[in-house]
TORKOLFI-596388 format. One line per 5 residues: their letters; for each residue x, y, z of C-alpha. Coordinates in steps of 0.2 Angstrom, whole numbers. Layout:
BEGIN
a) X/Y/Z ~ ...
//
This chain:
BEGIN
meptv) 571/93/-387 ~ 590/92/-388 ~ 597/76/-379 ~ 607/80/-363 ~ 624/75/-360
essrr) 618/63/-347 ~ 605/55/-358 ~ 617/53/-373 ~ 630/44/-362 ~ 617/32/-355
ikphq) 618/15/-362 ~ 603/12/-374 ~ 593/-4/-375 ~ 599/-8/-393 ~ 617/-6/-387
lalgl) 614/-17/-372 ~ 607/-31/-384 ~ 622/-29/-396 ~ 634/-30/-382 ~ 626/-46/-375
gvlia) 627/-54/-392 ~ 646/-49/-394 ~ 649/-57/-377 ~ 640/-73/-381 ~ 649/-74/-398
avtvv) 666/-71/-389 ~ 662/-84/-376 ~ 659/-97/-390 ~ 675/-92/-399 ~ 685/-95/-383
sgiaa) 676/-111/-380 ~ 682/-117/-397 ~ 700/-112/-394 ~ 699/-120/-377 ~ 692/-136/-385
tyfqf) 706/-136/-398 ~ 721/-133/-387 ~ 716/-139/-370 ~ 709/-156/-374 ~ 703/-166/-358
hgese) 697/-184/-359 ~ 689/-192/-344 ~ 693/-209/-338 ~ 675/-216/-337 ~ 669/-227/-351
itrev) 651/-223/-348 ~ 651/-206/-357 ~ 652/-199/-374 ~ 666/-191/-384 ~ 661/-173/-389
fgnip) 664/-171/-408 ~ 667/-189/-409 ~ 669/-195/-428 ~ 669/-176/-433 ~ 684/-171/-443
spika) 694/-156/-436 ~ 691/-145/-451 ~ 672/-147/-448 ~ 674/-144/-430 ~ 684/-128/-433
afymi) 671/-122/-445 ~ 658/-125/-432 ~ 667/-114/-419 ~ 669/-100/-433 ~ 652/-100/-441
vpitl) 641/-101/-424 ~ 649/-85/-417 ~ 647/-76/-433 ~ 628/-81/-434 ~ 626/-76/-416
lygav) 634/-59/-419 ~ 622/-57/-434 ~ 607/-61/-423 ~ 613/-48/-411 ~ 615/-35/-424
afsqr) 598/-39/-432 ~ 589/-38/-415 ~ 598/-22/-409 ~ 592/-14/-426 ~ 574/-19/-421
mknwe) 576/-12/-404 ~ 582/5/-411 ~ 564/7/-417 ~ 557/5/-399 ~ 568/20/-394
rgape) 559/31/-406 ~ 544/31/-394 ~ 539/44/-382 ~ 543/42/-363 ~ 533/31/-352
nrrtt) 536/26/-334 ~ 538/7/-333 ~ 552/8/-321 ~ 555/-7/-309 ~ 554/-1/-291
kknvg) 553/-10/-274 ~ 534/-8/-275 ~ 531/-16/-292 ~ 546/-28/-294 ~ 536/-43/-286
qrlkd) 521/-40/-298 ~ 533/-38/-313 ~ 541/-55/-308 ~ 524/-63/-306 ~ 519/-57/-324
fragv) 535/-63/-331 ~ 533/-80/-324 ~ 516/-81/-330 ~ 522/-78/-348 ~ 538/-89/-346
ymqtl) 528/-103/-338 ~ 514/-102/-352 ~ 501/-98/-339 ~ 493/-85/-351 ~ 494/-96/-366
lrdpa) 485/-110/-356 ~ 469/-100/-356 ~ 466/-109/-372 ~ 471/-127/-367 ~ 475/-134/-384
agvmh) 486/-120/-390 ~ 494/-118/-373 ~ 499/-137/-372 ~ 505/-136/-390 ~ 516/-122/-387
slmyf) 522/-129/-370 ~ 527/-145/-379 ~ 538/-135/-391 ~ 544/-122/-379 ~ 549/-131/-363
pflvl) 558/-146/-372 ~ 567/-134/-383 ~ 574/-125/-368 ~ 579/-142/-361 ~ 587/-147/-377
lavtt) 597/-131/-377 ~ 602/-134/-359 ~ 607/-152/-364 ~ 619/-145/-377 ~ 626/-132/-366
vlevn) 629/-145/-352 ~ 638/-155/-365 ~ 649/-141/-370 ~ 653/-136/-352 ~ 658/-153/-347
hqlpd) 669/-154/-363 ~ 679/-139/-357 ~ 682/-145/-339 ~ 698/-154/-334 ~ 697/-173/-331
eakfl) 695/-172/-312 ~ 680/-159/-314 ~ 670/-168/-327 ~ 653/-174/-321 ~ 645/-181/-337
hgdvy) 648/-199/-334 ~ 641/-215/-326 ~ 623/-213/-319 ~ 624/-194/-322 ~ 627/-198/-341
rayaf) 613/-211/-341 ~ 600/-198/-334 ~ 607/-185/-346 ~ 604/-196/-361 ~ 586/-200/-355
vgdaa) 582/-182/-352 ~ 588/-177/-369 ~ 578/-190/-378 ~ 563/-187/-368 ~ 564/-168/-372
gvlfl) 567/-172/-391 ~ 551/-183/-392 ~ 540/-170/-383 ~ 548/-156/-394 ~ 543/-166/-410
igvgw) 526/-170/-404 ~ 523/-151/-401 ~ 530/-146/-418 ~ 520/-160/-426 ~ 504/-154/-417
aivrr) 508/-136/-423 ~ 509/-141/-441 ~ 493/-151/-440 ~ 484/-136/-432 ~ 490/-124/-444
yvqrp) 489/-134/-460 ~ 476/-147/-457 ~ 464/-141/-443 ~ 466/-123/-449 ~ 455/-113/-436
yrirm) 449/-96/-443 ~ 460/-85/-433 ~ 476/-95/-438 ~ 471/-99/-456 ~ 468/-80/-461
ktkae) 486/-75/-456 ~ 496/-91/-462 ~ 511/-85/-472 ~ 526/-93/-480 ~ 537/-89/-465
yavil) 527/-101/-454 ~ 532/-116/-465 ~ 550/-110/-464 ~ 549/-109/-445 ~ 540/-125/-442
gtlfa) 551/-134/-455 ~ 567/-128/-446 ~ 561/-133/-429 ~ 555/-150/-436 ~ 572/-152/-444
igvtg) 581/-148/-428 ~ 572/-162/-419 ~ 573/-175/-433 ~ 591/-172/-437 ~ 596/-173/-419
flaem) 589/-190/-417 ~ 596/-196/-433 ~ 613/-189/-428 ~ 611/-198/-411 ~ 606/-214/-420
friav) 622/-215/-431 ~ 633/-209/-417 ~ 628/-224/-406 ~ 630/-236/-421 ~ 648/-229/-424
dgrpd) 652/-232/-406 ~ 647/-250/-407 ~ 630/-248/-398 ~ 637/-249/-380 ~ 625/-255/-367
fekws) 624/-239/-357 ~ 617/-230/-372 ~ 601/-239/-370 ~ 596/-224/-359 ~ 595/-215/-376
fvgyp) 578/-224/-378 ~ 575/-216/-395 ~ 593/-216/-403 ~ 598/-233/-396 ~ 583/-243/-405
lsglv) 586/-233/-421 ~ 604/-237/-421 ~ 599/-256/-422 ~ 592/-252/-439 ~ 609/-248/-446
enldt) 615/-262/-457 ~ 630/-256/-468 ~ 643/-251/-455 ~ 655/-247/-468 ~ 646/-230/-472
vagwh) 639/-227/-455 ~ 653/-214/-450 ~ 649/-204/-466 ~ 630/-204/-462 ~ 634/-198/-444
qamwi) 644/-184/-451 ~ 631/-179/-463 ~ 617/-180/-450 ~ 628/-170/-438 ~ 631/-156/-451
lhvis) 612/-156/-456 ~ 608/-154/-437 ~ 620/-139/-435 ~ 614/-131/-451 ~ 596/-132/-445
flvfl) 601/-124/-429 ~ 610/-110/-439 ~ 595/-107/-449 ~ 585/-105/-433 ~ 598/-92/-427
vilpv) 596/-83/-443 ~ 577/-82/-444 ~ 575/-79/-425 ~ 577/-60/-426 ~ 568/-57/-443
tmlrh) 553/-68/-441 ~ 539/-69/-428 ~ 550/-81/-419 ~ 557/-65/-411 ~ 543/-66/-399
mftsp) 553/-79/-389 ~ 562/-64/-382 ~ 550/-50/-385 ~ 535/-58/-377 ~ 543/-61/-360
inmyl) 550/-44/-360 ~ 532/-37/-363 ~ 525/-48/-349 ~ 538/-41/-337 ~ 533/-23/-342
rdrer) 514/-26/-339 ~ 512/-17/-323 ~ 509/1/-325 ~ 505/17/-314 ~ 487/20/-321
pkgam) 472/9/-317 ~ 467/-5/-329 ~ 452/5/-335 ~ 460/22/-337 ~ 466/30/-353
kampn) 483/38/-354 ~ 483/55/-345 ~ 485/71/-355 ~ 491/88/-349 ~ 477/101/-344
lmete) 472/107/-361 ~ 464/122/-354 ~ 481/128/-348 ~ 493/119/-360 ~ 495/121/-379
lesfg) 500/106/-389 ~ 505/105/-407 ~ 498/87/-409 ~ 486/76/-401 ~ 485/57/-400
astve) 495/46/-412 ~ 497/46/-431 ~ 516/42/-432 ~ 528/30/-424 ~ 535/43/-412
dftwk) 518/47/-405 ~ 517/30/-397 ~ 526/27/-381 ~ 542/16/-381 ~ 531/2/-372
qlvdl) 518/3/-386 ~ 531/0/-399 ~ 538/-15/-389 ~ 520/-22/-390 ~ 521/-22/-409
dactm) 536/-34/-409 ~ 530/-44/-395 ~ 514/-50/-405 ~ 514/-69/-407 ~ 501/-67/-421
cgrct) 490/-80/-412 ~ 474/-71/-417 ~ 466/-73/-400 ~ 461/-55/-400 ~ 453/-57/-417
svcpa) 443/-72/-411 ~ 435/-61/-397 ~ 433/-45/-405 ~ 414/-41/-407 ~ 416/-29/-421
hatgk) 426/-42/-431 ~ 414/-55/-427 ~ 399/-45/-434 ~ 407/-40/-450 ~ 415/-23/-446
pldpr) 432/-18/-453 ~ 441/-19/-437 ~ 453/-33/-433 ~ 463/-30/-417 ~ 478/-41/-423
eivlk) 479/-30/-439 ~ 480/-14/-429 ~ 496/-22/-421 ~ 503/-29/-437 ~ 500/-14/-448
sgevm) 507/-2/-435 ~ 522/-14/-434 ~ 524/-13/-453 ~ 525/6/-452 ~ 537/6/-438
aatgt) 548/-7/-447 ~ 547/2/-464 ~ 552/19/-457 ~ 566/14/-446 ~ 584/17/-448
pqvsp) 589/5/-455 ~ 573/-3/-461 ~ 569/-20/-453 ~ 557/-34/-457 ~ 539/-32/-454
plgtv) 531/-41/-439 ~ 524/-54/-451 ~ 527/-56/-470 ~ 517/-45/-482 ~ 513/-46/-500
pditv) 524/-36/-512 ~ 510/-24/-516 ~ 509/-18/-498 ~ 520/-3/-496 ~ 523/11/-483
sansf) 528/28/-490 ~ 527/39/-475 ~ 529/38/-456 ~ 510/38/-453 ~ 499/23/-446
ferit) 485/29/-457 ~ 496/23/-472 ~ 490/6/-467 ~ 475/9/-455 ~ 459/16/-460
peevw) 448/27/-449 ~ 434/15/-452 ~ 444/2/-442 ~ 448/14/-428 ~ 429/19/-426
acttc) 422/2/-426 ~ 430/-2/-409 ~ 418/-3/-395 ~ 432/-2/-382 ~ 426/-18/-374
kacde) 444/-23/-370 ~ 442/-41/-375 ~ 457/-40/-385 ~ 468/-34/-371 ~ 461/-46/-359
icpvn) 464/-62/-370 ~ 481/-57/-376 ~ 493/-70/-369 ~ 508/-58/-370 ~ 498/-43/-363
ieimd) 499/-31/-378 ~ 488/-16/-375 ~ 479/-14/-391 ~ 464/-3/-385 ~ 476/11/-380
kildm) 483/12/-398 ~ 466/13/-405 ~ 461/26/-393 ~ 476/36/-396 ~ 472/36/-415
rryls) 455/42/-411 ~ 462/57/-402 ~ 472/61/-417 ~ 457/59/-429 ~ 445/68/-418
lmesn) 456/83/-413 ~ 468/85/-427 ~ 458/80/-442 ~ 440/82/-436 ~ 438/65/-445
fptel) 424/56/-435 ~ 407/49/-438 ~ 394/62/-442 ~ 383/57/-428 ~ 397/60/-415
ggaym) 396/79/-420 ~ 379/80/-413 ~ 384/71/-397 ~ 399/83/-395 ~ 389/98/-397
nmenq) 376/91/-384 ~ 389/88/-371 ~ 397/105/-374 ~ 381/115/-373 ~ 369/104/-363
gnpwg) 381/94/-352 ~ 375/77/-359 ~ 376/68/-375 ~ 357/66/-376 ~ 355/85/-379
msnat) 341/86/-365 ~ 340/101/-354 ~ 351/98/-339 ~ 338/107/-329 ~ 327/92/-330
rgdws) 341/80/-325 ~ 333/77/-308 ~ 315/76/-313 ~ 314/57/-312 ~ 317/59/-293
kkveg) 299/66/-290 ~ 293/48/-292 ~ 302/42/-277 ~ 298/50/-260 ~ 312/59/-250
idive) 326/61/-262 ~ 337/76/-257 ~ 344/86/-271 ~ 360/96/-265 ~ 362/113/-272
pgdvf) 379/121/-277 ~ 389/128/-263 ~ 380/118/-250 ~ 391/107/-239 ~ 388/89/-243
dheyl) 383/81/-227 ~ 376/64/-233 ~ 386/48/-233 ~ 384/44/-252 ~ 382/54/-267
ywvgc) 371/45/-279 ~ 378/48/-296 ~ 363/45/-308 ~ 372/48/-324 ~ 365/54/-341
agsfd) 356/38/-345 ~ 348/36/-328 ~ 342/54/-329 ~ 336/56/-347 ~ 333/38/-355
dknqk) 315/32/-351 ~ 321/14/-348 ~ 335/19/-337 ~ 325/31/-326 ~ 316/15/-320
vseam) 334/9/-314 ~ 337/25/-305 ~ 320/24/-296 ~ 323/6/-292 ~ 340/9/-285
aklmr) 334/24/-275 ~ 320/14/-267 ~ 332/0/-263 ~ 344/12/-254 ~ 330/20/-245
ragld) 324/3/-239 ~ 342/-1/-233 ~ 342/16/-223 ~ 356/23/-233 ~ 360/42/-231
failg) 361/48/-249 ~ 358/63/-260 ~ 359/68/-279 ~ 365/83/-288 ~ 351/85/-300
anemc) 354/99/-313 ~ 372/101/-305 ~ 378/84/-311 ~ 386/84/-329 ~ 391/70/-340
tgdpa) 407/62/-334 ~ 414/64/-351 ~ 417/46/-355 ~ 409/47/-372 ~ 420/61/-377
rrsgn) 436/54/-370 ~ 433/36/-378 ~ 429/45/-395 ~ 445/55/-394 ~ 439/72/-389
eyiyq) 450/76/-374 ~ 444/94/-374 ~ 426/91/-370 ~ 431/77/-358 ~ 442/89/-348
mlamq) 429/103/-349 ~ 416/92/-341 ~ 427/83/-329 ~ 434/99/-322 ~ 417/106/-319
nietl) 411/90/-310 ~ 427/89/-300 ~ 425/107/-295 ~ 407/104/-289 ~ 412/88/-280
ntmgv) 427/95/-271 ~ 418/111/-266 ~ 404/101/-258 ~ 416/89/-250 ~ 410/73/-258
kkivt) 419/58/-252 ~ 409/42/-257 ~ 399/40/-274 ~ 387/27/-279 ~ 384/25/-298
qcphc) 374/13/-308 ~ 384/16/-324 ~ 400/7/-326 ~ 406/20/-338 ~ 403/33/-325
fntlg) 411/21/-312 ~ 426/19/-322 ~ 428/37/-326 ~ 425/44/-309 ~ 436/31/-300
neypq) 450/28/-312 ~ 452/44/-323 ~ 446/59/-312 ~ 461/56/-301 ~ 472/62/-316
ldghy) 463/79/-314 ~ 464/79/-295 ~ 447/71/-292 ~ 449/58/-278 ~ 433/49/-272
evihh) 428/32/-266 ~ 417/26/-280 ~ 406/10/-279 ~ 395/2/-292 ~ 377/-1/-287
tqlle) 380/-20/-289 ~ 394/-19/-276 ~ 383/-8/-265 ~ 368/-21/-266 ~ 380/-35/-263
nliae) 386/-27/-247 ~ 369/-22/-241 ~ 363/-39/-243 ~ 378/-47/-234 ~ 376/-35/-220
gkldm) 357/-38/-218 ~ 353/-20/-221 ~ 342/-26/-237 ~ 330/-39/-231 ~ 330/-53/-245
srarl) 321/-66/-235 ~ 305/-64/-245 ~ 313/-60/-262 ~ 309/-74/-274 ~ 307/-75/-293
deriv) 306/-94/-297 ~ 313/-90/-314 ~ 328/-94/-325 ~ 340/-79/-326 ~ 356/-75/-336
yhdsc) 367/-61/-332 ~ 375/-51/-346 ~ 393/-45/-341 ~ 396/-26/-343 ~ 413/-23/-351
ylgrh) 417/-8/-341 ~ 412/-17/-325 ~ 421/-33/-329 ~ 436/-32/-340 ~ 440/-14/-336
ndiym) 438/-16/-317 ~ 438/-35/-314 ~ 421/-35/-306 ~ 412/-51/-310 ~ 405/-59/-295
sprkv) 396/-44/-286 ~ 382/-44/-299 ~ 381/-63/-299 ~ 380/-64/-280 ~ 366/-51/-280
igslg) 356/-62/-292 ~ 360/-77/-282 ~ 352/-69/-266 ~ 335/-70/-275 ~ 325/-85/-269
gveiv) 320/-98/-282 ~ 331/-92/-297 ~ 340/-103/-308 ~ 356/-94/-314 ~ 362/-99/-331
eaprn) 377/-92/-340 ~ 379/-87/-359 ~ 393/-97/-368 ~ 403/-81/-368 ~ 404/-74/-350
gtkgm) 415/-67/-337 ~ 432/-62/-345 ~ 426/-68/-362 ~ 409/-60/-361 ~ 403/-52/-377
ccgag) 400/-33/-378 ~ 383/-25/-380 ~ 390/-14/-394 ~ 388/3/-386 ~ 404/6/-378
garmw) 418/18/-384 ~ 404/31/-389 ~ 397/18/-401 ~ 380/22/-392 ~ 380/38/-403
meesi) 386/31/-419 ~ 376/22/-432 ~ 380/3/-435 ~ 377/1/-454 ~ 390/-13/-458
gtkvn) 387/-31/-454 ~ 376/-38/-440 ~ 372/-27/-426 ~ 383/-32/-411 ~ 368/-31/-399
dersr) 358/-42/-410 ~ 372/-55/-410 ~ 373/-55/-391 ~ 355/-55/-388 ~ 352/-70/-399
elvat) 366/-79/-388 ~ 357/-74/-372 ~ 340/-79/-378 ~ 347/-96/-383 ~ 351/-100/-365
gadri) 332/-102/-362 ~ 332/-88/-348 ~ 316/-80/-343 ~ 325/-65/-338 ~ 341/-56/-343
atacp) 350/-45/-330 ~ 361/-31/-334 ~ 372/-19/-324 ~ 375/-5/-336 ~ 362/8/-344
fcyvm) 370/5/-361 ~ 369/-14/-360 ~ 350/-12/-354 ~ 346/-2/-369 ~ 355/-13/-381
mddgv) 350/-29/-374 ~ 332/-24/-373 ~ 331/-19/-391 ~ 341/-34/-397 ~ 330/-46/-387
kaast) 314/-39/-395 ~ 322/-43/-412 ~ 328/-60/-407 ~ 312/-67/-398 ~ 293/-66/-399
eddgi) 281/-59/-387 ~ 276/-77/-382 ~ 294/-80/-376 ~ 290/-66/-362 ~ 309/-63/-359
kvadi) 311/-48/-347 ~ 327/-38/-349 ~ 330/-26/-334 ~ 344/-20/-323 ~ 349/-30/-308
smhvl) 341/-17/-296 ~ 325/-19/-305 ~ 325/-38/-303 ~ 329/-36/-285 ~ 316/-23/-281
eaiea) 303/-33/-290 ~ 307/-49/-281 ~ 306/-40/-264 ~ 290/-32/-268 ~ 282/-48/-275
geard) 287/-57/-259 ~ 279/-43/-248 ~ 263/-44/-259 ~ 262/-63/-257 ~ 264/-61/-238
atspl) 251/-47/-238 ~ 238/-58/-247 ~ 242/-75/-238 ~ 230/-81/-224 ~ 238/-79/-206
tmtd) 241/-96/-197 ~ 239/-95/-179 ~ 249/-107/-168 ~ 251/-109/-149
//
């Protein structure tokens, strides 16, 4: 599409960055001229002379080189920003509705709140970041005071004493933070950091350390040159150090040398800032600010109606296929590796590393830009990018290993949306190249022909309901005159294990007196496995059939036991005009228990139970407490937590259509998770997802013995068993008569 006159006249982000850099450089030049031709000197003795003991030629060089360096940084950064403009449109506008949330997200990043999820790393970064800002402010305040006329100067007396104290305190904390970072990267060397340590990290940390050390050394010799005045004791580092200076004949030269080294260190910092991962000082807060988006957390990017629209390309294979926000992500990465540390695929030996997806995509973007810019992180010379394609650096095996558990997105301290990128690449591989695991072909065919990935006859979808008395099956064309539609899902309809979940949930709803019905053969797969594996055609085909059925009947409220159905019906069907109130069965049980509609007075298990978090219920939809509250309503239970739980819970391995793919590389994800759950010593494992139920049940059988007697079941099954056991105890216990 040709650019319009209006769009061509609009100021672009890279032009704005360049203009801001030119402005800052110009202000610095003007400041130097003002300092040269309009010299003001305050009358107070309790202050310091700016550029004291610094010869005029060096001072002039300072005011020439710093603006040039600032201008270089602005040019380099603007060239990087031009890459972001290559991306497709995406609405991340700031409006009255979202400005509050945007500022909240921005503060969370700037205040290090997200980094502090890992306390050690968070405190370490805080010790570098905040003191650095204070030191920058200290330098700026000194220069501002330098420019003011005598009557307006404020940096003297007690103000100067406080200024000196704050500067030294910030310097000490800054050096502690940098020292901690050096020890962490080169001595402690945790895996996620060790595996990506490059030479540029030594340059960065060395530069920061040099800034801190030379700053104190310059202060030390400056105070010695000034004769160690008593008021300088407030410089509680520089003043004691100045007492170590013995040869006063050479102290002026040493001060000049340290001052020059300090300035050079800062100039090196300015030079490496836009071309190394240090750029995240600017890009990460920008990314945090842009976090809020129109679609729900668990929803994939919408696509046009493929039944009515013809597209030349699907998904993402080139830089231009990503949105501009996805490209900002690539430069916002801090290389911390937290995403790597929580990825279940990576932890079990699969080819996927979420950080590598970001870095490799960034390498392609950097190498194919005009002009080329440095990659997000240094690479070895053998790594080259010869075409504008992400698959120059990323293999299909990496993309297909993802379980879409969203752990990488959840833990990222700067809110990079990694999973979206993987899913967009899957769309390309699936629809443009038919490059998907062989087993998925069968699942696609089953969904297209039978309406479910199991390949079972959809006519038998409601057969399980014959075991529960009084379940109404609504026929097409009938008006839906029930309060709730019970969306059973494919697993609950066809899988032997999960049919028991459907039965248990139906019995519990009947006990609570709920008015509900099912669709039986008229229910189709929601399309989640197709969409998460990139096949938008099959997803939309299934979704539109379901939406037509639901809208024709007038369905308003839906209950489902499958988090994948819950997420798709509630978060993604609105993209195709399917708007319903969707509730997960654990939320419904929580409400029924709280309202007293489900009598739990006799429900008792007297066992230890651990809950396995479902990714699509938890990280995709932030529902963590409902399942735990339901379990907590059971009398006599001891609730234990796995080491990885809540937002850090480990995936069962079946999400992202992995349920229908073979897992032949490394340890099976469900085996790894099952061992962790068994190690808690729990007698029972509760799940809230049909996939999790299957995967954990299989994994526990491999990780334990029959003597362990560990029972894996859905929460609804545990609840029903506890209620029925309580009723059985009451029925067999002798009656006690009292007056």
